[in-house]
Steps between C-alpha positions, in 0.01 A plus 500: 500500500587504870812685615640462853607826661764309698646367175504847347696627799772245429584683177409863568495725806137593571476766770149633439160374625337223297207717391740759354695228321177364351404847371839547334493156338145569377595836353826396333480128423187293561179499700510327839152354538529416869741455790485215749676532835548134597671576833159503673442148373798372699463719806576326829656185355814406693784254448502256796699202621312183591659398831271213600266282298291203615183319394184594688354200680201360313588671170651332197654816353484801733815608680550724801789733414690749711642774279748781571426839343825662610352620830250246631402135477151451356286189467357414158314193373618388156382212280774516236692178448834681468487699824787412736716641776791711378344631178421862414145576386262787424262576789175690473396612851142559617364809323695432179329420170634216282609662169305230313175654627608867506348605166177300522344420837762592763531241776619661822683240708400455862636320803308170517515144626556196280459159664497688830838665434522877468639625168625855450466560128654268241814393314443556128553319171602655168139507385377663820771763455384553140851421374424180309268201476682267740280406797670170585669650806604823666774722356849401613722809521872466440697613810743675264216729388340597831488454875224473760334835559557638151218672315410249227397768248818704553731199464343372180436829321124505551484857627441607144272698271401346166437730204234377255615628160265553203669282237346642182676832549834320477444312174754731332749460785597131519816607685276577799338156510720395791629630830844608372372697202222654707744597776735659245212717378397594854860602573481737203168641617640570848837621377670226701783266413395156375673222696571233244461146640821297508341212310413722203759428233563745221591361158873509440645646183730285297819672395636390168860585420571562132851439383614675184699275272715653230495296187811537288492525127 
């Protein structure tokens, strides 16, 4: 079972280092087999605005794009069919590693020319960001969620540590087979208050009124 540290923090105040938390959980609840800090996987990825977009002469799919990273305009070549001026996208600059390749054979992006046009990094799809299987186009970011210059990982909760829990030790604790039950137990371990989620509904008790009827002789 994988538990997100960010999710745990929604329900319990955790003010100790992750390694100490892992030791306490291991000693009082269940073994944590491994921890995975995924923030490194998304390091350097920035939310950008595509300000200009036009087809490269001689190409049937490559576009020359001018993007705004909150400070500077940067030129990127993109072959996605959904790229257009005005959209927000996820930009991986030169030196960044696409998350899709991070755990296998890391591909370090470089500044290079495509069809004679210089490209500084890339605009990424869901699959390249390791957030899904969709590779039909680049990720389109809702302007209500972010703005140009934002740290992609910070905005979308990807500065996180995942705890790999040893399931067999919890066979007698089905109440911990979920984030809410697990967080409630961690709150007890740390002596902290458990913040109950608003969507969690407790069963209501039915009140039955009994009326005494006197039966005459």
